N, C-alpha and C positions, 0 to 999 in steps of 0.2 A: 472329278470330285469324288470323294469317298461316299459310296452309296449306302453304306451301313448306317442304321439308325443310331443317332447319338442319344444317349440317355440323359435325363435331367441331372442325374448324379455326376456324369462326366462334365456337363456344362457347369454345374455348381462348383466342382473341385477346381476346374481350370480357371474360372473367373475369380474365385476366392484367392487362388494363388497369385494370379495377375494383380488383383487389387491390393494384395499384401506386399508385392515386390516391385510394382511398376513405378519406379521413380522417373523423373525427368520431364513431366508435362505431356501434353497430348501427342506430340510427334513421337516421343518415345513409347507411349502406350500403344499407338497404332503399329509401330514397328514390332513391338513385342507380340501383339495379337496376330499380326501377319506371320511371325515366326511360328506361332503355335498352331493356328488354324489352317494355314496354307502349307508351310514347309514341313511341319512335323506330323500333323494329323490328316492333311489333305481333305479337310472338311469343305473348303472352298477353293475354287481356281483363282489364279491371279486376277483374271478378268472380273470375276464376280466380286472379289474382295475390293477391287477398285471401284466398281459400281456402288457398293454399299458405302464406301468411304465418300464418294462424290455425293450420294444422297444425304449422308450425315452432315456434310459441310453446307448443304443448302437449307437446313432448318436451324432455328435457334437452339441454344443449349450447348452443353459440353460435348464436343465432337467425339472424343474417344469413348465416353460412356455410351453415346448413341450408337457408335459402331459396335460396341459389345452387345447392345440390345438388338441391333440388326442381325448379328451373328446368331444370337439365341433364337430369333424369329425364323431365320433360315433353317436351322437344324430341328427345332421342335415347336415351331409356330408360337401360339400365344403363351403357353406355359414356359417355353424356352425364352421368350422375350422377357418375362418377369424374372425368371431365375438368373439369367445371365446379367441383367442390369442390377438387380439387388445384390448379387454376390460380388460384382465388381465394385460397387459403392461401399458395401458394409465394412470391409477391413479399414479403409481410409476414414470412414465415419467414426469407427471405434477409436482409432489412434488419435484422430484430431479431437474427438470428445475427451479423451484422456488428457491431452495437452490443455484443453479448456479447463478441466478440473484442476490440474496442477497450476494453471495460471490464476484461477480464482483463489486457490488455497495459498499459494506461495508468492503470487505477484510477479512471476517471470516465466518465460518459456525456455525449455531446454535448448542448448546449442548442439548442432549436429554437423558442423562444418567438416569434421574429420570423416564422418560417414559419407557425405557427398563427395569428398575428395577422391575416394576410391570408386564410388558408384557412377559418377558422371562420365568418366572416360569409357566405361563399359557400355553405358547407355548410348553414348555417341557412336560406338562401333556397331551396336544393334541397329540404330537408325540408319547409318550409312549402308549397312548390308541390305536393309529393307528397300532403301531407295535404289540401290544397285540392281536388285531383283525385279522391282516393280517398273522401273523406267522403260525397259524394252516393250512392255505391254501397253503402258500409258502413252508413250511417245513413239508409236510404231510407224508414223509417217512423217515426212519433212514438215508438213503444215502443222501437225500436232507438236513437233519439237519446237518450231518457231513460236507457236502459241505458248508453250511452256516457258520459253525464255522471256517472252513478253510479260507473262504473269509473274515470274520471279522478279523481273525488273520493277513492275508495279508495286509488288510487296516491299521490295527493298527501299523504294522511294516513299513508303508510308501509306500506300493505298489501303482502302478498306477491303478486308477479305471477301465479304459478300459481293461487293461490286466487281472485284476481279473475277470471282467464280462465274457470276452471271454474264459478264462481258465475254469471258472465254467460251462459255456455252453458246452464246449468240453468234460469235465469230465462227465457231466450228460448224454451226448449222448453215451459215452463209456459204462457207467453203464447200460443204457437202452438196448444197443445191447448185452451186456454180460449176461443180464438176471439174473439168480440166482447167477452167479459168480460175479455180479456187485459190491456187498458190499466188497468183497475181493480186487477187482481191485481198488475200490475207496480208500480203506485203504492204498494201495500201492501208489496211485497217490497223496493222500492228502499231505504228507510232502513236495512234490515238488511244490505245488500250491503257498503257501505263499512265498517261496524262489524265484520262478520264477517271481512272481508279484513284489517283492521287487527289484530284479535285474533290471527288465525292467523299473520300475517306479522310481528308485533311482535318476536318473539324473533329471527327470522332477519335482518330488516332493521336493527333497532336494534343487534343484536349485530355485524352487519357494519360498520355505521358506527362503532361503538365500537372495533372491531378496527382500522379504518383510522386512527382518531385515535390509538390507542395505538401503532400501528406508526410513524406519522409522528413521534411524540414520543420514540420509543425511541432508544437509543444506536446507534452505528455500528460495533460490534465485528464483526470479520470472522470468518466461519465457515471452518474449515479441515478438510474431511473428504474421504474418498475414496468416491465413489459410482459404481456401475456403470451402464452404459446400460440394462441390463435392469431394474434396480431403478427407475430413472427412468420407464421405460415403464409399469410396473405401477402406480406411484403416480399418474401422470397419467391413465392409463386409468380408474382408479377415480374421479378427480375429474371427468373428462369424462362419465362415465356417470351422475352423480347431480346435476350442478350446474345449477340454474335461477337466473336472475336477472342482476343487473348486475355491473359491474366490482368494486363493493364486495364482492359475494358471492364472486367469484373470489378477491379478496384475503383474505377470511376463510378460505376453504378452503385456500389456499396457506399462510397463516400457521399454521393448525392443524396441517397435515401436515408442512411443511418446516421451520418454526421451532420450534414447541413439541414436536411428537411425535418427529421424526427428527433435529432439530438440524443440518440440512444447510445452512441459511442463517442469517445474522444478520437482525435487523429492518431494518437499513439496506440490506442487499443486496436484501431483498424489495421494499422501496419503490423501489429503483432498477430492479428487474426490471419492476414494474408500470408505472413511468414510461416505460420503453423500449417496452412494448407500446402505450402510449397515444400516444406522439409519432410512431409509424410508422403508415402507412395499413394498411387491412385489419383482420382480426379481432384483437381485444384478447387473445384466447386465445394468440396467439403470444408472450405473456409466458413461456409454457412453453419456447419456443425459447431465450430469454435465460437462463432458469434452468438449462436443460440444458447450455448452453455453459459457463456459469460453473462448473458442478459436474463436468462430464465431457467438455468439449471438443466437437468437431463431432459425434461419435457420440452424445453425450448430448443435444445439441440436436435431432438427428433423432429419437431415441427419445422424448424428452419431447413433441415436436410430434406424432409419430404417435400416442402414447398419448392425448393430450387431444382430438384431432380424430377418431380412429377411431370412437368411439361415435356421432358425428353422422352418419357415412355409414351405419352399421348402422341407426340409428333411422329415417333417411329411407328407406332401402331397405325397411324393414318397413312404414312408415306411408304412403309415397308412393302405392302402388297402391290404398290404401283411400280416398283423398280423393274420387275420382269416385263411389264407392259411398255415401260419406257425403252427398254433395250430392243423390244420387238419392232418398234417404230423407227424408220430410218432417220427421220428428222430428230425425234427425241433421243435416239441412240447417238447421233452426232453431238447433240447438246451435252449428253452425259460424257461423251469422249472429251469434249472441251473442258468440262468441269473436272473430270478425273486428272487430266494432265495439269490443270491449274492447281488442283489440290496437292499434287506431288511437288509442283514448283514451290508452293507456299511451305510445304514440309521441308524442302531443301533449304529455303531461306532461314527457317527456324533452326535447322541443323547447324548452319554456319554460326548463328548466335549461340547455340548450345556449345559449339566447339570452343568459342572464346571463353566461356565460363568453365569448361571442363578441362582444357589443356592449359594448365597454369605453370607447369615446369616439365623438366625432362622425364621425371618419374611418371606423371600422368600421361605424357605423350607415349611412353613405352607401354603403359597399361592399355591405352586405347588401341595401339597397333597390335599388341598381343591378342587382345580380345577379338579384333577384326580377323586376324589370321585363324584363330580357333573356330570362329563362326563360319568362315568361308571354306575351311578344310574339313571340318568335322561336324556331324549333326548333334551338336551339344545344345542342351536347353539353355536359353538365355537366363533363366532363373538361377542356374548354378553359377553362371558367370557374374551375375549381379551379387550373389552371395560372396563369391571370391573377391570381387571388388570391395565390398563392405569389409571383409576380413583384412584386406590389404590397407584399407583406410584406417582400421583399428591399429594395425601394426605400424603404419606411418605416424599415427598420432602418438603411439608409445615411444617411437624413435625421435619424435620432435619434428617430423617432416610436415605433418598436417595438424592444424590447430583448430 
């Protein structure tokens, strides 16, 4: 690991840039961070990066944002924690807030399909490269490889992410304690892991998916209510404190609180808010910024954003100092190994889903392959590749290939 001190300016510039260019959701954000802090800057080793990723996956909130906060804490302790987190969030907050302003003023959100046409294949290549580099460290033994396969299977079958991570950690501890008999014990425990994860996660995951489908099919009636900034802050603070999982889970929480219980938004407005969070780079949780602006203007946008992200800073501040102690303990280290390989397995499943959305024709397939070759052969910044993908998306849009 690079022993030179990282300045707050360096942290700020890096995470501002990542926050302004990191399209593709948490898996892509994690891959981009790994490219910058492990491959290019050597701020962290692969092992340390995986430990921080595992720790971020075990606490509520946006995983990629929490990983950014962890990196800041590792390099500059408490000041770094604040700078890295705020700088990663700020660009997406400003962009999503601008979409909220346009939505309120003009009644529609901009379309950006042509931009994502070029960016998504590049993001896919970045994620695949990160998986390729991290896998040998996370899955360094046959038992960990088998555990990773089981975790991927559980996720693909609809298991809840937290249940899969915890189960993987427990099984890894059991294997470590059993020693030479661990492989046989793992073989016996493996079939139960996906089934247990699916049983525990069925309600949350299927419910979230059904919620998304219901919201998509719902009418477009407009909500007309007066909401204070303080009320927005407390609602989003509660959501940020308890939310595990994907964008679908966020959608389910928002729908339950803002549409069904409080009647602050219509179904159509909620879908527009989630779309705004997805077409902008950075954390998807900046959907809160859009909602806050629609309901209470700039002060509402700031309050909602602060509410949903504040728990992430608190949870990382509490758990960050414990990560080295966990690694020092044999049992806790084995638990972290299990969580790490399961985290990578979940990331791999998300990558398959991203691939389906990114590779839509021969042109996007060639773009993904070209980006992968450049990443593997040359030490090129992924930010430049994303910019090139966006430029190609613009060119394809002009030529009528992307709409």
